[in-house]
Every structure is written in structure tokens, then in C-alpha cells.
C-alpha positions as CSV (number, residue, x, y, z in Angstrom):
1,M,24.5,-15.3,15.2
2,S,21.5,-15.6,13.1
3,D,19.9,-12.6,11.2
4,P,17.6,-10.6,13.2
5,P,14.0,-11.3,12.6
6,L,11.2,-9.3,10.7
7,I,7.5,-10.3,10.6
8,A,5.4,-9.2,8.0
9,V,1.6,-9.3,7.9
10,L,0.2,-9.0,4.4
11,G,-3.1,-9.4,2.8
12,P,-5.9,-7.3,1.0
13,T,-8.0,-4.3,2.3
14,A,-10.3,-5.1,5.3
15,V,-9.2,-8.7,5.8
16,G,-8.1,-7.9,9.5
17,K,-4.3,-7.0,9.2
18,T,-4.3,-4.2,11.9
19,A,-6.0,-6.4,14.8
20,I,-3.8,-9.2,14.3
21,S,-0.8,-7.0,14.1
22,L,-1.5,-5.1,17.1
23,Q,-2.2,-8.7,18.9
24,L,1.4,-9.6,17.7
25,A,3.0,-6.5,18.7
26,R,1.6,-6.8,22.4
27,Q,2.7,-10.7,22.7
28,F,6.2,-10.5,20.8
29,N,7.3,-7.2,22.0
30,G,6.9,-5.5,18.7
31,E,6.6,-2.2,16.9
32,I,4.5,-1.7,13.8
33,I,5.9,-0.4,10.5
34,S,3.0,0.7,8.0
35,A,3.1,-0.5,4.6
36,D,0.3,1.8,3.1
37,S,0.9,4.2,0.5
38,R,-2.3,6.4,1.8
39,Q,-1.3,6.4,5.5
40,I,1.7,8.2,5.0
41,Y,-0.2,11.5,4.5
42,R,-1.3,13.6,7.4
43,G,-4.9,14.5,7.5
44,L,-6.1,11.5,5.6
45,D,-7.2,9.6,8.5
46,I,-11.0,8.3,8.1
47,G,-10.6,7.4,4.5
48,T,-7.4,5.4,5.0
49,D,-8.8,3.7,8.2
50,K,-5.8,4.9,10.1
51,I,-5.1,3.5,13.4
52,G,-6.2,5.5,16.3
53,P,-4.5,7.6,18.7
54,V,-5.3,5.1,21.5
55,E,-3.6,2.3,19.8
56,R,-0.8,4.2,18.6
57,G,-0.3,5.4,22.2
58,Q,0.1,1.8,23.4
59,I,1.9,0.2,20.3
60,P,4.6,2.5,18.6
61,H,3.7,2.8,15.0
62,H,6.1,3.9,12.1
63,L,5.5,5.5,8.7
64,I,2.2,7.1,9.5
65,D,1.6,10.7,9.0
66,V,5.1,11.1,7.3
67,V,4.0,14.0,4.8
68,M,1.7,16.4,4.0
69,P,-1.1,15.8,1.2
70,D,0.7,18.1,-1.1
71,Q,4.1,16.5,-0.6
72,V,5.7,13.5,-2.3
73,L,7.3,10.5,-0.7
74,T,8.9,8.6,-3.5
75,L,9.3,4.6,-3.2
76,A,12.9,5.0,-2.7
77,E,12.3,7.3,0.3
78,Y,9.8,5.0,1.9
79,Q,12.0,2.0,1.3
80,R,14.9,4.0,3.4
81,L,12.5,5.1,6.0
82,A,11.2,1.5,6.6
83,V,14.7,0.0,6.6
84,A,15.9,2.5,9.1
85,A,12.7,1.8,11.2
86,V,13.5,-2.0,11.2
87,D,17.0,-1.4,12.2
88,D,16.0,1.1,15.0
89,I,13.4,-1.3,16.5
90,H,16.2,-4.0,16.4
91,S,18.6,-1.8,18.0
92,R,16.3,-1.5,21.1
93,G,15.8,-5.4,21.2
94,R,12.1,-5.4,19.9
95,M,10.2,-7.0,17.1
96,P,9.6,-5.3,13.8
97,I,6.4,-6.0,12.3
98,L,5.7,-4.8,8.9
99,A,2.1,-4.7,8.1
100,G,0.0,-3.2,5.1
101,G,-1.5,-3.8,1.8
102,T,0.6,-1.9,-0.8
103,G,2.3,-4.4,-2.6
104,L,5.0,-2.2,-3.8
105,Y,5.8,-1.0,-0.6
106,V,6.0,-4.5,0.9
107,R,8.3,-5.7,-2.0
108,A,10.5,-2.7,-1.7
109,V,11.3,-3.7,1.8
110,L,11.2,-7.5,1.9
111,D,12.8,-8.3,-1.3
112,G,15.4,-5.3,-1.1
113,L,13.9,-3.9,-4.4
114,G,16.3,-1.9,-6.4
115,I,14.8,1.7,-6.8
116,P,16.2,3.9,-9.6
117,E,17.2,7.3,-8.2
118,V,15.4,9.2,-11.2
119,P,13.5,12.5,-10.0
120,P,10.3,13.0,-11.6
121,N,10.6,14.7,-15.1
122,L,7.2,16.6,-15.0
123,A,6.9,17.6,-18.7
124,L,7.8,14.0,-19.7
125,R,5.2,12.7,-17.4
126,E,2.8,15.3,-19.0
127,E,3.7,14.2,-22.5
128,L,3.1,10.3,-21.7
129,E,-0.2,11.0,-19.8
130,A,-1.4,13.0,-22.8
131,Y,-0.4,10.1,-25.0
132,A,-2.2,7.7,-23.0
133,A,-5.4,10.1,-22.8
134,A,-5.3,10.4,-26.5
135,N,-4.5,6.9,-27.5
136,G,-5.6,4.7,-24.6
137,A,-3.8,3.1,-21.8
138,E,-3.2,0.0,-23.7
139,A,-1.0,1.9,-26.5
140,L,0.8,3.6,-23.8
141,H,1.6,0.2,-22.3
142,G,2.6,-1.0,-25.9
143,R,5.5,1.6,-25.8
144,L,6.6,0.1,-22.6
145,V,6.5,-3.5,-24.1
146,A,8.9,-2.4,-27.0
147,L,11.5,-0.8,-24.3
148,D,11.3,-3.0,-21.3
149,P,9.2,-6.0,-22.0
150,D,10.2,-7.5,-18.6
151,A,8.6,-4.5,-16.7
152,A,5.4,-4.6,-18.9
153,M,4.7,-8.0,-17.9
154,Q,4.7,-6.9,-14.3
155,I,2.6,-3.8,-14.7
156,D,-1.2,-3.8,-15.4
157,A,-1.8,-1.8,-18.7
158,R,-4.5,0.0,-16.8
159,N,-2.3,1.3,-14.0
160,V,-1.1,4.4,-16.0
161,R,0.8,6.0,-13.4
162,R,3.1,3.2,-13.0
163,V,3.5,2.7,-16.7
164,V,4.5,6.4,-17.1
165,R,7.0,5.9,-14.3
166,A,8.6,2.9,-16.0
167,L,8.6,4.8,-19.3
168,E,10.1,7.9,-17.8
169,V,13.0,6.0,-16.1
170,C,13.9,4.1,-19.3
171,L,13.8,7.3,-21.5
172,V,16.0,9.3,-19.0
173,T,18.4,6.6,-18.1
174,G,18.4,4.8,-21.3
175,E,18.3,1.5,-19.0
176,P,15.2,-0.6,-18.5
177,I,13.4,-0.3,-15.2
178,S,13.4,-3.9,-14.9
179,R,17.3,-3.9,-15.0
180,L,17.6,-1.2,-12.5
181,Q,15.3,-2.8,-10.2
182,R,17.1,-6.0,-9.7
183,A,16.6,-7.0,-5.9
184,T,19.4,-7.5,-3.2
185,P,17.9,-9.4,0.0
186,P,17.9,-7.5,3.2
187,P,19.8,-8.7,6.1
188,W,16.9,-10.1,8.1
189,R,15.2,-13.5,8.8
190,I,11.7,-12.8,7.5
191,L,8.4,-14.3,8.2
192,R,5.6,-13.9,5.8
193,I,2.1,-14.0,7.3
194,G,-0.8,-13.7,4.7
195,L,-4.1,-13.3,6.0
196,T,-7.0,-13.8,3.6
197,R,-10.9,-14.5,3.5
198,P,-13.3,-15.9,1.1
199,R,-14.0,-13.3,-1.5
200,E,-17.7,-12.7,-0.7
201,T,-16.9,-12.5,3.0
202,L,-14.2,-9.9,2.2
203,F,-16.4,-7.9,0.2
204,E,-19.1,-7.9,3.0
205,R,-16.5,-6.7,5.2
206,I,-15.5,-3.8,2.6
207,D,-19.0,-2.7,2.3
208,R,-19.4,-2.6,6.2
209,R,-16.2,-0.6,6.4
210,V,-17.2,2.0,3.8
211,D,-20.4,2.4,5.7
212,E,-18.4,3.1,8.9
213,M,-16.3,5.8,7.3
214,V,-19.1,7.6,5.9
215,A,-20.9,7.7,9.3
216,R,-17.4,8.6,11.0
217,G,-17.3,11.7,8.9
218,L,-15.4,10.9,5.6
219,L,-17.5,13.6,3.6
220,A,-16.5,16.2,6.5
221,E,-12.8,15.0,6.4
222,V,-12.6,15.5,2.6
223,E,-14.1,18.9,2.9
224,T,-11.6,20.0,5.6
225,L,-8.8,18.9,3.2
226,L,-10.2,20.8,0.4
227,A,-10.8,23.8,2.4
228,A,-7.4,23.6,3.6
229,G,-6.2,24.4,-0.1
230,Y,-5.3,20.9,-1.2
231,G,-6.4,20.4,-4.6
232,P,-8.6,17.2,-6.0
233,E,-5.6,16.6,-8.4
234,L,-3.1,15.9,-5.7
235,P,-2.1,12.0,-5.6
236,A,-3.3,12.0,-1.9
237,L,-6.9,12.9,-2.8
238,T,-7.3,10.6,-6.0
239,G,-7.4,7.7,-3.7
240,L,-10.3,5.4,-3.1
241,G,-13.0,7.3,-0.9
242,Y,-11.4,10.7,-1.7
243,R,-11.8,10.9,-5.3
244,Q,-15.6,9.7,-5.0
245,M,-16.5,12.2,-2.3
246,I,-14.6,14.9,-4.2
247,Q,-17.1,14.0,-7.2
248,H,-20.1,14.2,-4.9
249,L,-19.1,17.6,-3.5
250,H,-18.6,18.7,-7.3
251,G,-22.2,17.6,-7.9
252,E,-21.1,14.8,-10.2
253,L,-22.5,12.1,-8.0
254,T,-25.2,11.7,-5.5
255,L,-23.9,10.8,-1.7
256,E,-25.3,7.0,-2.4
257,A,-23.7,6.7,-5.7
258,A,-20.4,8.0,-4.6
259,V,-20.8,5.4,-1.6
260,D,-21.5,2.7,-4.1
261,E,-18.5,3.7,-6.2
262,I,-16.1,3.6,-3.2
263,K,-17.3,-0.2,-2.4
264,R,-17.1,-1.3,-6.1
265,Q,-13.7,0.3,-6.7
266,T,-12.3,-1.2,-3.4
267,R,-13.4,-4.6,-4.4
268,R,-11.5,-4.1,-7.7
269,F,-8.7,-3.0,-5.7
270,V,-8.7,-6.2,-3.8
271,R,-8.6,-8.2,-6.9
272,Q,-5.2,-6.2,-7.7
273,Q,-3.7,-6.8,-4.4
274,Y,-4.1,-10.5,-4.9
275,T,-1.9,-10.5,-7.9
276,W,0.8,-8.9,-5.5
277,F,0.1,-11.4,-2.4
278,R,-0.2,-14.6,-4.3
279,L,-1.9,-17.6,-2.7
280,D,0.6,-19.7,-4.5
281,D,3.5,-17.9,-3.1
282,P,5.6,-20.5,-1.3
283,R,7.3,-17.9,0.8
284,I,4.0,-16.8,2.7
285,H,2.1,-18.7,5.5
286,W,-1.4,-18.3,4.5
287,F,-4.4,-18.2,7.2
288,D,-8.2,-18.0,6.2
289,L,-9.5,-15.9,9.2
290,E,-12.8,-17.6,8.4
291,Q,-11.2,-20.8,9.5
292,A,-8.3,-20.0,11.7
293,G,-7.9,-17.4,14.4
294,Y,-5.1,-15.2,16.2
295,A,-3.8,-18.3,18.2
296,E,-2.9,-20.2,15.1
297,V,-1.1,-17.5,13.5
298,A,1.0,-16.9,16.9
299,S,1.8,-20.3,17.3
300,V,3.4,-20.4,13.8
301,I,5.4,-17.3,14.9
302,G,6.3,-18.9,18.1
303,D,7.6,-21.9,16.4
304,W,9.4,-20.0,13.9
305,L,11.4,-17.9,16.7
306,A,12.3,-20.8,18.6
């Protein structure tokens, strides 16, 4: 008996993963598992471009609205929930479709990433973050280079949060995080579908989407979250869109400047995503959605299943 199948729909923000995933789920009797580190939070709907209730009523979705904005869902917990969702979908004779743009979530599931079970050490994190603030992100990254050069090669020095976590694991366990993160391939037959568009076209889509989020009430959503007592320092509210709207509410940015900054930072995020989902990765079947449509994607999947 062959391993049970799993389809993964990968690619950058605003490329069109949601529309393709919904079509695939309808055609191939599928259910969608979100691989988005912001859509796990309840109440963060507009700013994360969360799928609407109508579509969720038609196609089952998993790992959306998992925790409140002041709760933590670790990567290890996400991985366990995602694996359980895949197994549950298989048990009902349906097709699991992993869809999202959070590279670490995708790797955790598809590559069976080993994730150190090290609880947060808040005092150590504060010490490391203070070191970065005083000496710069590059200096903190240099400490990781000395302790775990393999991990340092995989982590952008500007991503202080990931550098801090890698150092935290090294210092608490005495083991390099790169050694603890060795992967164990999962027991599924996986087809990776990558979606892309020319960079300028993608940036235009991002600009339109941000404008639509603002028109749909992003600012009011942020005001509601703050009024409910969720502080701006929470990881949930430091993400794209939320941070800039909070800066506007605090008088640090005009609304126009906040919107422009969301667009600029989202473009920067897309460039980072392409380091996770590499166009030269031979495991990924890439489709430029300016040249190919759903029919071409479905044809590849049909042949793969056959």
C-alpha cells in the first residue's frame, strides 16, 4: 500500500494560494490546513486576510482561530496539531491540503522538522533582546555564529526573534539547535505546488489587497482588539498591518503613511518568503499564475494521483 497523499500549496503573500486551494479542495474532496502563523489568532481577521465564514462553511478548514491574541502557540504545538489534522482527514477518506506562506510552519509539517521541546525562558530572552538593542542585531547573530554556525547560516540576522530562540535553545540545553532540529520525513506521499507571479505583478496585488483591507475596516479591527485589552506588545499585534495601524492610533504615523508602510513591509516580507520557497527547489512544481491557470495545476495533481 502506498503512503497516503498530501498536497501542499506554497508561495508568497497575495499570490493566489487561497483561490487555488479552494478549487483543489472542491475537485479532489479535500480539506484545507492553514500554514499561516497569523491566522491562528482569533479576532485577527481582516489584517490576516482570513478566509470568510461562507467558504469555511463549504470547505472544512483547520488551524484557523486556534488561540486568543494573548496566547502562545509554539511551533512544536502547531506541528502536532497539523499532523493530527492530516491523519484525521486521511481517516475520513479525504485529501489534506496544506496551504500557507509561513515557511517554518510548512517545513515543520512537510519535512518532519525536529523541534526542541524547550519552554520559553523569559529572563534569558529579555537579556538577549537587550543585548541586540544595545549592540545591534548583527552582534547578536555573531553570538549564534560562535555557538551554532549551521543554524546561523539559516537565520537572517535581522530576524532577532528567531536568533534569540536559537540562542535560547543552545544555552538552555547545551546542544546546537541545528542538531536538535534534524528532520524525520513524515509518512505521506507529498506533492508540493508552488505558486508565483512576476515580482511587479505581485507587488501590485499586494497594494490592492492592503487597500481592500483598509476599506473593509482594518483600523476598526485593531481598535477593537486594543479595546478588548490586548496590548500592542503581543506577538499577535506586532505583525504586518497591525503594528502600523497601532502606530497610527498612537499618533506616530498618519493613516496614509501607515498604509504605505504596510505595503512596503509586505513587499519586503515577500522577498523573505522566496528564501523559504525557492524557485530552484526541485521538490516544488512551480506555476506562474500569469502564464498558467487552475487547469494546469489540477492536471499535474490528477497525473500525480493516478
